[in-house]
KEKE-3310 file (N, C-alpha, C; in steps of 0.2 Angstrom, whole numbers, plus 5000, padded with zeros to 4 digits):
npx = (5166:5178:5189:5192:5180:5170:5173:5171:5158:5154:5146:5149:5150:5149:5145:5128:5118:5102:5087:5081:5074:5070:5072:5074:5079:5090:5098:5100:5107:5119:5124:5125:5135:5145:5147:5147:5158:5167:5179:5177:5185:5184:5170:5159:5148:5136:5127:5113:5104:5093:5094:5103:5115:5127:5144:5154:5169:5180:5194:5203:5199:5188:5173:5157:5140:5127:5111:5099:5092:5092:5091:5090:5089:5076:5063:5062:5061:5073:5082:5085:5090:5102:5109:5111:5118:5130:5135:5138:5149:5159:5162:5166:5179:5180:5185:5176:5169:5161:5152:5145:5133:5125:5107:5105:5115:5113:5101:5104:5114:5103:5097:5106:5116:5127:5140:5158:5162:5155:5159:5173:5172:5165:5175:5186:5182:5177:5176:5165:5167:5167:5168:5151:5146:5148:5142:5130:5122:5123:5113:5109:5105:5110:5123:5125:5123:5133:5144:5142:5142:5131:5124:5126:5118:5107:5108:5102:5101:5112:5115:5130:5136:5149:5156:5150:5148:5148:5139:5128:5123:5112:5102:5103:5098:5085:5082:5076:5063:5058:5065:5065:5061:5071:5083:5080:5081:5094:5100:5096:5103:5116:5117:5113:5125:5136:5131:5132:5146:5151:5144:5136:5122:5115:5107:5108:5115:5121:5125:5136:5144:5147:5155:5165:5172:5180:5193:5198:5190:5177:5179:5190:5202:5216:5226:5238:5237:5229:5219:5212:5204:5197:5189:5183:5174:5166:5160:5150:5141:5137:5130:5119:5114:5110:5104:5097:5087:5080:5073:5061:5052:5051:5049:5060:5069:5072:5086:5091:5089:5098:5110:5110:5111:5123:5131:5129:5134:5146:5150:5147:5158:5169:5165:5169:5183:5186:5194:5194:5200:5210:5215:5206:5196:5181:5171:5165:5149)
npy = (4347:4359:4363:4375:4381:4377:4384:4398:4399:4399:4407:4424:4429:4442:4456:4462:4476:4487:4487:4481:4491:4499:4516:4525:4517:4511:4522:4526:4516:4516:4529:4526:4518:4526:4536:4531:4528:4519:4518:4521:4518:4517:4518:4509:4511:4501:4499:4496:4499:4510:4509:4507:4500:4499:4494:4496:4499:4495:4501:4491:4485:4475:4472:4479:4477:4487:4487:4489:4501:4514:4526:4533:4546:4552:4561:4560:4548:4538:4544:4555:4548:4543:4555:4561:4551:4550:4563:4564:4554:4559:4572:4566:4562:4549:4538:4536:4526:4518:4504:4495:4483:4467:4464:4453:4451:4462:4457:4447:4452:4459:4449:4445:4437:4436:4429:4423:4424:4434:4445:4446:4448:4461:4469:4468:4472:4483:4501:4513:4525:4541:4545:4549:4551:4562:4572:4568:4561:4567:4580:4597:4603:4594:4596:4610:4611:4602:4609:4621:4616:4612:4601:4590:4593:4588:4575:4562:4566:4558:4550:4550:4538:4534:4546:4550:4556:4543:4544:4549:4540:4533:4543:4546:4534:4536:4547:4548:4547:4557:4571:4584:4582:4573:4582:4593:4584:4582:4594:4595:4584:4586:4599:4591:4583:4592:4599:4588:4585:4597:4602:4612:4624:4631:4635:4633:4646:4652:4642:4636:4647:4648:4635:4635:4647:4661:4664:4652:4641:4627:4617:4614:4615:4607:4615:4622:4635:4648:4655:4646:4638:4647:4652:4638:4638:4649:4643:4634:4643:4650:4641:4638:4651:4652:4643:4633:4642:4649:4637:4634:4642:4641:4630:4618:4611:4594:4593:4603:4600:4589:4595:4603:4593:4588:4598:4600:4586:4589:4598:4589:4582:4590:4593:4580:4581:4590:4596:4593:4604:4594:4587:4578:4569:4566:4551:4542:4535)
npz = (4739:4743:4758:4759:4753:4761:4773:4768:4768:4781:4795:4798:4811:4818:4826:4826:4823:4827:4818:4803:4791:4800:4803:4813:4823:4817:4816:4829:4835:4827:4831:4846:4845:4841:4850:4863:4869:4863:4850:4834:4819:4804:4792:4782:4769:4764:4750:4740:4727:4733:4746:4761:4771:4786:4788:4802:4809:4822:4832:4831:4820:4820:4812:4814:4811:4805:4802:4788:4788:4783:4769:4752:4740:4741:4750:4768:4782:4781:4773:4780:4792:4786:4783:4795:4802:4794:4795:4808:4809:4800:4806:4818:4813:4807:4795:4779:4767:4753:4746:4732:4734:4731:4732:4739:4747:4756:4762:4769:4778:4785:4790:4800:4795:4788:4778:4779:4767:4762:4770:4765:4751:4753:4759:4751:4739:4727:4728:4727:4715:4708:4725:4733:4744:4753:4745:4741:4750:4762:4769:4768:4780:4790:4788:4790:4803:4808:4805:4813:4825:4832:4830:4840:4850:4846:4851:4863:4880:4891:4906:4913:4921:4925:4929:4940:4958:4971:4980:4974:4966:4969:4966:4953:4947:4948:4940:4928:4930:4938:4936:4942:4956:4960:4958:4969:4979:4979:4981:4995:5000:5000:5008:5021:5022:5023:5034:5044:5044:5049:5059:5059:5058:5048:5032:5014:5006:5016:5024:5017:5016:5030:5031:5022:5021:5028:5041:5048:5042:5044:5036:5021:5007:5002:4994:4982:4979:4988:4982:4975:4983:4988:4976:4975:4986:4982:4972:4977:4983:4972:4964:4972:4973:4959:4954:4963:4971:4959:4954:4960:4953:4939:4925:4918:4904:4900:4896:4902:4915:4916:4915:4926:4936:4933:4937:4950:4953:4953:4964:4974:4972:4975:4988:4993:4992:5001:5016:5034:5049:5055:5043:5039:5027:5017:5019:5006:5005)
capx = (5167:5184:5189:5190:5173:5166:5174:5168:5151:5153:5143:5153:5150:5150:5140:5123:5114:5097:5081:5080:5069:5068:5077:5076:5082:5097:5102:5101:5112:5125:5126:5127:5143:5150:5147:5147:5165:5171:5182:5177:5190:5181:5164:5159:5141:5134:5122:5109:5100:5092:5094:5109:5117:5133:5149:5158:5175:5183:5200:5206:5197:5183:5168:5150:5135:5122:5106:5097:5087:5094:5090:5093:5086:5070:5063:5058:5066:5078:5088:5087:5094:5108:5113:5113:5124:5136:5138:5141:5154:5163:5164:5171:5185:5179:5185:5170:5169:5155:5153:5139:5133:5119:5102:5106:5120:5110:5096:5109:5114:5098:5094:5111:5118:5133:5145:5164:5163:5152:5164:5179:5170:5164:5181:5191:5178:5178:5173:5161:5171:5169:5163:5145:5142:5148:5138:5124:5119:5122:5109:5112:5103:5115:5130:5126:5122:5139:5149:5141:5142:5123:5122:5127:5113:5101:5108:5100:5105:5112:5117:5137:5137:5156:5158:5146:5150:5146:5133:5122:5121:5104:5097:5103:5094:5077:5081:5071:5056:5056:5071:5064:5061:5078:5087:5079:5084:5101:5102:5094:5108:5123:5117:5114:5131:5140:5129:5133:5153:5153:5140:5133:5115:5113:5105:5109:5122:5123:5129:5142:5149:5150:5158:5171:5175:5183:5200:5198:5182:5177:5182:5193:5205:5223:5227:5244:5236:5222:5214:5208:5200:5191:5184:5178:5169:5161:5156:5145:5137:5135:5127:5114:5110:5109:5100:5092:5082:5076:5070:5054:5048:5050:5050:5065:5068:5076:5093:5093:5089:5104:5116:5111:5113:5130:5134:5128:5138:5154:5150:5148:5165:5172:5165:5172:5190:5187:5196:5193:5207:5214:5216:5201:5191:5174:5170:5159:5144)
capy = (4354:4360:4365:4383:4384:4377:4389:4404:4398:4400:4414:4429:4430:4448:4460:4467:4482:4489:4483:4482:4495:4505:4520:4528:4512:4510:4528:4526:4510:4518:4534:4524:4515:4532:4542:4529:4527:4514:4521:4520:4520:4517:4516:4507:4511:4495:4501:4491:4502:4516:4506:4507:4498:4501:4491:4500:4495:4498:4503:4484:4482:4472:4475:4479:4479:4491:4485:4493:4507:4520:4526:4539:4548:4555:4563:4554:4546:4534:4548:4558:4545:4542:4561:4562:4547:4552:4569:4563:4550:4563:4576:4562:4559:4542:4536:4534:4525:4516:4499:4493:4476:4464:4464:4446:4452:4466:4454:4442:4457:4461:4443:4443:4431:4437:4424:4425:4426:4440:4450:4446:4451:4468:4472:4469:4474:4489:4506:4519:4531:4546:4546:4552:4551:4569:4577:4565:4558:4573:4584:4604:4604:4591:4599:4616:4609:4600:4615:4626:4611:4611:4593:4586:4595:4584:4568:4561:4567:4552:4550:4548:4536:4533:4552:4551:4554:4537:4546:4552:4535:4531:4547:4547:4529:4538:4553:4548:4547:4564:4575:4589:4579:4571:4589:4594:4579:4583:4599:4593:4579:4590:4602:4588:4581:4598:4600:4582:4586:4603:4603:4619:4623:4636:4632:4635:4649:4653:4636:4637:4653:4646:4629:4635:4653:4664:4663:4645:4637:4620:4613:4617:4611:4607:4617:4626:4643:4649:4658:4641:4636:4653:4649:4632:4640:4653:4639:4631:4648:4653:4637:4639:4656:4653:4637:4630:4646:4650:4631:4634:4648:4640:4623:4617:4605:4588:4593:4608:4596:4585:4599:4605:4587:4586:4603:4597:4581:4592:4600:4582:4578:4594:4592:4574:4583:4595:4591:4599:4606:4589:4584:4571:4569:4563:4544:4540:4530)
capz = (4741:4747:4764:4759:4751:4767:4777:4766:4769:4788:4797:4800:4818:4819:4829:4822:4827:4822:4815:4796:4789:4805:4802:4819:4827:4816:4817:4836:4834:4825:4837:4852:4845:4839:4856:4870:4872:4859:4845:4827:4814:4798:4791:4775:4768:4759:4745:4736:4724:4736:4753:4763:4779:4787:4791:4806:4810:4828:4832:4830:4814:4820:4809:4816:4806:4806:4797:4781:4790:4779:4762:4749:4733:4742:4757:4772:4788:4779:4771:4786:4795:4783:4782:4801:4804:4791:4796:4814:4807:4797:4812:4822:4809:4804:4788:4776:4761:4750:4741:4730:4736:4728:4736:4744:4753:4761:4765:4774:4784:4788:4794:4804:4793:4784:4778:4779:4760:4760:4772:4761:4746:4753:4762:4746:4733:4723:4730:4723:4714:4713:4730:4733:4751:4755:4742:4739:4755:4768:4767:4770:4787:4794:4786:4793:4810:4809:4805:4818:4832:4835:4827:4845:4854:4845:4853:4869:4886:4895:4912:4913:4927:4927:4933:4947:4965:4973:4984:4969:4960:4969:4965:4947:4945:4947:4937:4922:4933:4940:4937:4947:4962:4961:4960:4975:4984:4978:4984:5002:5003:4999:5014:5025:5021:5025:5041:5047:5045:5051:5066:5057:5058:5044:5027:5008:5005:5023:5027:5013:5018:5036:5030:5018:5021:5034:5043:5050:5041:5047:5029:5016:5002:5002:4986:4981:4979:4992:4978:4972:4989:4988:4970:4975:4990:4979:4967:4981:4984:4965:4961:4975:4970:4951:4951:4967:4970:4954:4952:4963:4949:4933:4924:4915:4900:4902:4895:4907:4921:4917:4916:4933:4941:4933:4940:4957:4956:4954:4970:4978:4972:4978:4996:4995:4992:5007:5023:5041:5051:5055:5037:5037:5021:5018:5016:5002:5006)
cpx = (5173:5184:5187:5183:5169:5167:5172:5161:5149:5150:5150:5155:5151:5144:5135:5119:5107:5092:5080:5074:5066:5073:5079:5080:5089:5101:5105:5106:5118:5128:5128:5134:5147:5151:5147:5153:5169:5173:5180:5182:5188:5174:5162:5150:5140:5128:5120:5104:5099:5092:5102:5111:5124:5138:5153:5164:5179:5190:5204:5204:5192:5176:5160:5146:5129:5115:5102:5091:5088:5092:5092:5088:5079:5070:5060:5064:5072:5083:5090:5092:5101:5112:5115:5120:5130:5140:5142:5148:5160:5166:5168:5178:5185:5180:5179:5171:5162:5157:5146:5138:5126:5113:5101:5110:5117:5105:5100:5111:5109:5095:5101:5114:5123:5138:5152:5166:5161:5157:5170:5177:5170:5171:5186:5188:5180:5174:5170:5165:5167:5165:5158:5143:5142:5143:5130:5120:5118:5118:5112:5112:5109:5122:5131:5126:5130:5144:5148:5141:5136:5121:5122:5122:5107:5102:5105:5103:5105:5117:5125:5138:5144:5159:5155:5149:5146:5138:5127:5120:5114:5100:5096:5099:5087:5077:5077:5064:5053:5063:5070:5064:5069:5082:5086:5081:5091:5103:5101:5100:5114:5122:5117:5121:5136:5137:5133:5142:5155:5149:5136:5125:5111:5111:5107:5115:5125:5126:5136:5147:5152:5155:5165:5174:5176:5191:5202:5192:5184:5180:5184:5197:5212:5226:5233:5242:5229:5217:5209:5203:5194:5186:5180:5172:5163:5156:5149:5140:5132:5129:5119:5109:5107:5104:5095:5086:5078:5071:5063:5050:5048:5052:5057:5065:5073:5084:5096:5094:5095:5109:5116:5112:5119:5134:5134:5133:5145:5155:5150:5155:5170:5171:5169:5180:5191:5189:5195:5201:5212:5216:5212:5195:5185:5175:5165:5155:5142)
cpy = (4354:4363:4372:4386:4383:4382:4396:4404:4400:4407:4417:4429:4436:4451:4463:4471:4484:4485:4485:4486:4501:4511:4524:4524:4512:4515:4528:4521:4512:4524:4532:4521:4520:4535:4538:4526:4523:4519:4518:4522:4521:4515:4515:4507:4505:4498:4496:4496:4509:4514:4505:4504:4500:4494:4496:4496:4499:4498:4496:4481:4477:4475:4473:4481:4482:4490:4491:4498:4513:4519:4532:4540:4551:4557:4558:4552:4542:4539:4553:4556:4544:4547:4562:4558:4548:4558:4568:4559:4556:4568:4572:4559:4552:4542:4534:4532:4521:4510:4496:4485:4472:4464:4458:4447:4457:4462:4449:4447:4458:4455:4440:4437:4431:4431:4426:4427:4433:4446:4451:4450:4459:4471:4474:4471:4481:4495:4511:4525:4535:4546:4551:4554:4558:4574:4575:4563:4563:4578:4592:4605:4600:4595:4605:4615:4606:4605:4620:4623:4612:4604:4589:4588:4591:4576:4567:4563:4561:4553:4546:4545:4536:4540:4554:4550:4548:4539:4549:4546:4533:4535:4547:4540:4532:4545:4554:4549:4554:4568:4580:4588:4577:4577:4591:4590:4580:4588:4598:4589:4582:4594:4598:4585:4585:4600:4595:4582:4591:4605:4610:4617:4627:4631:4636:4639:4651:4648:4635:4642:4651:4640:4631:4642:4656:4662:4657:4642:4630:4615:4617:4612:4612:4608:4622:4633:4644:4652:4653:4638:4642:4653:4644:4634:4645:4649:4637:4637:4650:4648:4637:4644:4657:4649:4635:4636:4648:4643:4631:4639:4646:4633:4623:4611:4600:4589:4599:4604:4592:4589:4602:4600:4586:4591:4601:4592:4584:4595:4595:4580:4583:4594:4585:4575:4587:4591:4596:4600:4600:4585:4579:4573:4566:4555:4544:4535:4527)
cpz = (4745:4754:4764:4756:4757:4772:4775:4766:4776:4790:4799:4807:4821:4823:4824:4826:4823:4821:4808:4794:4794:4806:4809:4823:4825:4817:4825:4837:4833:4828:4842:4851:4844:4846:4863:4872:4868:4854:4839:4822:4807:4797:4783:4774:4762:4756:4741:4733:4730:4743:4755:4770:4780:4789:4796:4809:4816:4827:4830:4824:4813:4817:4814:4811:4809:4800:4793:4784:4787:4771:4759:4743:4734:4748:4762:4777:4787:4777:4777:4790:4792:4783:4790:4803:4800:4792:4804:4813:4805:4803:4816:4819:4808:4797:4784:4770:4759:4746:4739:4731:4733:4734:4741:4749:4758:4765:4771:4780:4788:4793:4799:4802:4788:4784:4778:4771:4759:4765:4768:4755:4747:4755:4756:4740:4731:4727:4725:4722:4707:4719:4730:4739:4753:4752:4740:4745:4760:4765:4770:4777:4790:4793:4789:4800:4813:4809:4811:4825:4835:4834:4836:4850:4852:4848:4860:4875:4890:4900:4912:4920:4931:4930:4938:4954:4968:4976:4981:4965:4961:4967:4957:4944:4944:4944:4931:4924:4934:4941:4942:4953:4964:4963:4966:4981:4984:4982:4993:5004:5004:5006:5020:5026:5025:5033:5046:5048:5049:5058:5064:5058:5052:5037:5020:5008:5011:5026:5023:5014:5025:5036:5027:5017:5028:5036:5045:5049:5043:5040:5024:5011:5002:4995:4987:4983:4983:4987:4976:4977:4988:4982:4971:4980:4987:4975:4970:4980:4978:4963:4964:4973:4963:4949:4956:4968:4965:4952:4955:4959:4942:4930:4918:4909:4902:4901:4900:4914:4921:4918:4923:4937:4939:4936:4948:4959:4956:4960:4975:4978:4975:4986:4998:4996:4999:5013:5029:5043:5053:5048:5035:5032:5023:5016:5013:5003:4999)
residu = (MET:SER:GLN:ASP:GLN:ASN:ASP:SER:ASP:ARG:PRO:ALA:GLY:ILE:GLN:TYR:HIS:GLY:ILE:ALA:GLY:ALA:SER:ASP:ASP:CYS:GLU:ALA:ALA:ALA:LEU:ARG:LEU:LEU:THR:ALA:GLY:GLY:GLU:LEU:ALA:ARG:ALA:LEU:ILE:LEU:THR:SER:GLY:ARG:ASN:HIS:ALA:PHE:LEU:LEU:PHE:ASN:ALA:VAL:GLY:ASP:PRO:ILE:ALA:ILE:LYS:SER:GLY:PHE:ALA:SER:GLY:TYR:GLY:GLY:ALA:GLY:PRO:THR:ALA:LEU:SER:ARG:VAL:LEU:GLU:PHE:LEU:HIS:ALA:HIS:SER:VAL:GLU:ILE:ASP:GLU:ALA:GLU:VAL:THR:GLU:SER:VAL:LEU:GLU:ARG:LEU:ASP:ASN:SER:ALA:LEU:THR:LEU:ALA:ASP:LEU:ASP:ALA:VAL:GLU:HIS:GLY:GLU:ARG:VAL:ARG:PRO:GLY:ARG:TRP:GLY:ASN:ASP:TYR:ILE:ARG:ASP:ASN:GLU:ARG:ASP:SER:GLY:HIS:ASP:ARG:THR:LEU:TRP:ALA:THR:LEU:PRO:ALA:VAL:MET:PRO:TYR:ALA:LEU:LEU:ASP:PRO:ARG:LEU:VAL:ASP:LEU:ALA:LEU:GLY:PHE:GLU:ALA:ASP:ALA:ASP:ALA:ILE:LEU:ASN:ARG:CYS:TYR:ARG:ARG:LEU:GLU:ASP:ILE:VAL:ARG:GLU:ARG:THR:GLY:LEU:LYS:GLN:HIS:GLY:VAL:LYS:LEU:PHE:SER:ALA:ALA:PHE:GLU:GLY:ASP:ALA:PRO:PRO:LEU:GLY:TRP:GLU:VAL:PRO:ASP:PRO:SER:GLU:GLY:THR:GLY:ARG:ALA:LEU:LEU:PHE:LYS:SER:VAL:TYR:LEU:ALA:TYR:ARG:ASN:PRO:ARG:ALA:HIS:ARG:GLU:LEU:THR:ARG:GLY:GLN:HIS:MET:ALA:GLU:PHE:LEU:LEU:LEU:ASN:GLN:LEU:PHE:ARG:LEU:GLU:ALA:GLU:ALA:VAL:GLY:PRO:ALA:GLY:VAL:GLY:VAL:THR:SER:ALA)
# end
């Protein structure tokens, strides 16, 4: 056997995601890759009969395999997952194409065992023409939600740790367990920080009025337009009036909890930028 033949049988050594036959798991794997910060340039649907897998290619052309949790031609979880993933990819301007593969190739992909020869054959093989993914695989429900931008509301709310003020990270780590309690602690912590910096004794809206407003407030922002500082001070008061007080009287969904947490995070970030009369800012703990 020649050296070239030996090399072609070598494992491809690529990433594999998802569990074969598990539609929800494979859909989640594809959407994580698409929405978690990495850039995807191309998507190739690998089709064997009614079963489908994906090769996703990142910006530098490296292939990432998603196992065959996708299906078409009937109702159910597999076609739903395929429709959703394709609509997300299309909406994110990922180039999409499709290739027919043998059952054995799909089996090797599901066993995380694609060879270099498999990859070469798939990447340089014929494409399905005319293309059918847009009309046959994406259902009206996903297409409509993609058009009206409601598709993204179906994604799980994930904590964006990279954007958090460092003083909120410990609370963010416990957010899943009890979001309502965590939010109440966020409000109390912000007030404690402002009271400690200013020596003021007030609470809530009165505290922020005394801390940020007036002719010579204890805290303010070095911004070129004074109205910007006024707007920031009003933001503190508005968030407390609009969110903290009503929180005691009604239940919220997890998505609403997350949005409120991120709004509070912005207040922490603004507080960190505020300086006192001597121009001294906060030191994040």
